[in-house]
One Martini backbone bead per residue (centre of mass of N, CA, C, O) as a GRO file, in nm:
protein
  141
    1MET     BB    1   2.202  -5.028   4.278
    2GLN     BB    2   2.287  -4.861   4.559
    3SER     BB    3   2.495  -4.787   4.783
    4LYS     BB    4   2.536  -4.652   5.086
    5GLN     BB    5   2.762  -4.460   5.001
    6GLU     BB    6   2.616  -4.321   4.769
    7ASN     BB    7   2.380  -4.214   4.936
    8THR     BB    8   2.556  -4.047   5.125
    9ASP     BB    9   2.679  -3.860   4.914
   10ILE     BB   10   2.415  -3.733   4.827
   11THR     BB   11   2.300  -3.647   5.108
   12SER     BB   12   2.549  -3.472   5.205
   13ARG     BB   13   2.475  -3.241   4.980
   14SER     BB   14   2.248  -3.155   5.129
   15GLU     BB   15   2.064  -2.850   5.099
   16SER     BB   16   1.951  -2.544   5.088
   17ARG     BB   17   1.740  -2.493   4.813
   18SER     BB   18   1.594  -2.279   4.544
   19CYS     BB   19   1.562  -2.495   4.339
   20ARG     BB   20   1.359  -2.600   4.057
   21LEU     BB   21   1.232  -2.909   3.928
   22MET     BB   22   1.182  -3.102   3.621
   23ALA     BB   23   1.037  -3.423   3.517
   24VAL     BB   24   1.027  -3.615   3.199
   25ASP     BB   25   0.883  -3.947   3.193
   26ASP     BB   26   0.721  -4.247   3.084
   27GLU     BB   27   0.863  -4.377   3.342
   28PRO     BB   28   0.770  -4.422   3.664
   29ASP     BB   29   1.033  -4.545   3.788
   30ILE     BB   30   1.212  -4.305   3.713
   31THR     BB   31   1.060  -4.071   3.853
   32PHE     BB   32   1.075  -4.193   4.133
   33THR     BB   33   1.384  -4.197   4.158
   34LEU     BB   34   1.440  -3.902   4.101
   35LYS     BB   35   1.277  -3.785   4.332
   36LYS     BB   36   1.421  -3.921   4.565
   37VAL     BB   37   1.716  -3.831   4.507
   38LEU     BB   38   1.680  -3.520   4.460
   39GLU     BB   39   1.540  -3.458   4.731
   40GLN     BB   40   1.777  -3.567   4.906
   41SER     BB   41   1.963  -3.332   4.755
   42GLY     BB   42   1.761  -3.060   4.759
   43PHE     BB   43   1.555  -3.105   4.509
   44PRO     BB   44   1.285  -2.994   4.395
   45LEU     BB   45   1.034  -3.219   4.233
   46ASP     BB   46   0.862  -3.245   3.933
   47VAL     BB   47   0.654  -3.503   3.791
   48PHE     BB   48   0.618  -3.660   3.459
   49ASN     BB   49   0.461  -3.908   3.220
   50ASN     BB   50   0.342  -3.667   3.042
   51PRO     BB   51   0.412  -3.421   2.819
   52GLN     BB   52   0.135  -3.273   2.806
   53THR     BB   53   0.101  -3.238   3.109
   54ALA     BB   54   0.358  -3.080   3.153
   55LEU     BB   55   0.284  -2.840   2.972
   56ILE     BB   56   0.026  -2.754   3.120
   57ASN     BB   57   0.197  -2.734   3.413
   58PHE     BB   58   0.378  -2.525   3.325
   59LYS     BB   59   0.584  -2.268   3.486
   60PRO     BB   60   0.684  -1.976   3.448
   61ASP     BB   61   0.956  -1.891   3.644
   62TYR     BB   62   0.988  -2.171   3.830
   63TYR     BB   63   1.203  -2.322   3.675
   64ASP     BB   64   1.552  -2.403   3.644
   65LEU     BB   65   1.515  -2.720   3.561
   66ILE     BB   66   1.494  -2.969   3.299
   67LEU     BB   67   1.404  -3.313   3.251
   68LEU     BB   68   1.429  -3.492   2.933
   69GLU     BB   69   1.302  -3.724   2.759
   70VAL     BB   70   1.326  -3.813   2.436
   71MET     BB   71   1.151  -4.089   2.432
   72MET     BB   72   0.807  -4.026   2.364
   73PRO     BB   73   0.492  -4.024   2.362
   74GLN     BB   74   0.317  -3.781   2.156
   75MET     BB   75   0.600  -3.635   2.273
   76ASN     BB   76   0.899  -3.535   2.247
   77GLY     BB   77   1.157  -3.376   2.405
   78PHE     BB   78   1.205  -3.161   2.179
   79GLU     BB   79   0.916  -3.062   2.151
   80LEU     BB   80   0.881  -2.983   2.444
   81TYR     BB   81   1.110  -2.780   2.455
   82GLN     BB   82   0.993  -2.581   2.244
   83GLU     BB   83   0.732  -2.520   2.408
   84ILE     BB   84   0.866  -2.423   2.671
   85LYS     BB   85   1.036  -2.187   2.542
   86LYS     BB   86   0.780  -2.016   2.482
   87LYS     BB   87   0.728  -1.971   2.801
   88ASP     BB   88   1.060  -2.019   2.881
   89LYS     BB   89   1.375  -1.904   2.789
   90ASN     BB   90   1.546  -1.963   3.081
   91VAL     BB   91   1.527  -2.254   3.100
   92LYS     BB   92   1.688  -2.530   3.183
   93THR     BB   93   1.831  -2.822   2.997
   94CYS     BB   94   1.801  -3.185   3.010
   95PHE     BB   95   1.881  -3.471   2.841
   96VAL     BB   96   1.738  -3.805   2.846
   97THR     BB   97   1.903  -4.118   2.735
   98ALA     BB   98   1.947  -4.448   2.571
   99TYR     BB   99   2.031  -4.309   2.316
  100GLU     BB  100   2.198  -4.235   2.047
  101LEU     BB  101   2.332  -3.927   1.961
  102TYR     BB  102   2.291  -3.725   1.664
  103TYR     BB  103   2.376  -3.406   1.633
  104GLU     BB  104   2.343  -3.340   1.332
  105SER     BB  105   2.053  -3.443   1.305
  106LEU     BB  106   1.933  -3.261   1.520
  107LYS     BB  107   2.009  -2.986   1.391
  108GLN     BB  108   1.837  -3.031   1.137
  109LYS     BB  109   1.558  -3.084   1.283
  110TYR     BB  110   1.664  -2.873   1.535
  111PRO     BB  111   1.790  -2.564   1.492
  112LYS     BB  112   1.703  -2.434   1.791
  113LEU     BB  113   1.886  -2.627   1.934
  114ASP     BB  114   2.051  -2.518   2.257
  115VAL     BB  115   2.195  -2.791   2.395
  116GLY     BB  116   2.453  -2.941   2.629
  117CYS     BB  117   2.259  -3.146   2.793
  118TYR     BB  118   2.348  -3.490   2.830
  119ILE     BB  119   2.196  -3.796   2.951
  120ARG     BB  120   2.282  -4.125   3.010
  121LYS     BB  121   2.151  -4.429   3.000
  122PRO     BB  122   2.224  -4.524   3.272
  123VAL     BB  123   2.204  -4.349   3.578
  124ASP     BB  124   2.416  -4.192   3.780
  125MET     BB  125   2.332  -4.019   4.060
  126ASN     BB  126   2.588  -3.858   4.115
  127TYR     BB  127   2.616  -3.747   3.831
  128LEU     BB  128   2.344  -3.604   3.818
  129VAL     BB  129   2.388  -3.406   4.049
  130ASN     BB  130   2.643  -3.276   3.930
  131LYS     BB  131   2.517  -3.184   3.662
  132ILE     BB  132   2.303  -3.001   3.782
  133GLU     BB  133   2.491  -2.812   3.934
  134LYS     BB  134   2.642  -2.716   3.678
  135GLU     BB  135   2.400  -2.607   3.521
  136LEU     BB  136   2.304  -2.401   3.737
  137ALA     BB  137   2.594  -2.246   3.724
  138SER     BB  138   2.548  -2.176   3.448
  139ASP     BB  139   2.479  -1.957   3.161
  140ARG     BB  140   2.311  -2.156   3.028
  141ASN     BB  141   1.981  -2.219   2.867
   0.00000   0.00000   0.00000
């Protein structure tokens, strides 16, 4: 749980933003929290708990950044990333996971994976907002 001060810090940064985000996580409580916090911070957010539904509803050139849980049933976050990149090569992506990521193994399994944004669970919401702001400001896709 966040303290009132933490919530104030997040909310005080809220401003009119034109960026649109998508989050995909198979845990409804996580997407609920992400939506609440990020929208309070001025980021419109569409959430999905099923990666296949997210892919069907993905709109090219609509989202500026997507947050993808790595471990999901039916389709993992890396597979979803590859499918989304076929539709929109410019959308920025951050992977969110509670698991230790072994980058060399990932590069061997997903050689076209060129993402530098990984967020470890449990997520501090101030850190998440800062990370999103930095990713949106970066030139990396």
